[in-house]
C-alpha positions, 0 to 999 in steps of 0.5 A: 050532331054526330051520326054513326053508321054501324055497318052491322050489315053491308051495304048500310045507309043513313039519311042525315039532315045537316045544320041550317048553319052554313059550313057547320060540320056534322061528324059521320062515324063509319066502320074502319073495315069498309071499302067504300063510302058514298055521299049524296048531296040531295038538295044543296051543295055540300062539303066533305072533309076528313078531319074536323070537329062536330058542330064547328065550322068545316075546315078549309080542306074539303071537297064540294059535292054539288046538289043532286050529285054523289061522291064515291070514296075509296076507303081502302088504304092500299098499304096493307095497314089500317090507316084509313079514317073512321069519320067523314065530316059533312056540311051544307054550303048554304042552308039546311040540307039532307045528305045520304051516306052509303057504306060498302064492305 
């Protein structure tokens, strides 16, 4: 089920329980104006992608975040245009998992 991080105050964070079905993507909507997003895989390896469909299998283009690790993503496009993504797709690699997503301005 999709989750939205409003970013009404920054930094903002959300703790998300992913599906127990391995590789099932959960869409995390993030504000277009954030500068950085961090995703922590709490108990099992997780997968992060930037395109997909909520509730479907995560695509073949993803980054693995090992359990107990955090991935920091620069969300700034650097081109002076707003071409950054407003969604991050997360999935558990093996079983139900918890991820924590932090967004910063």
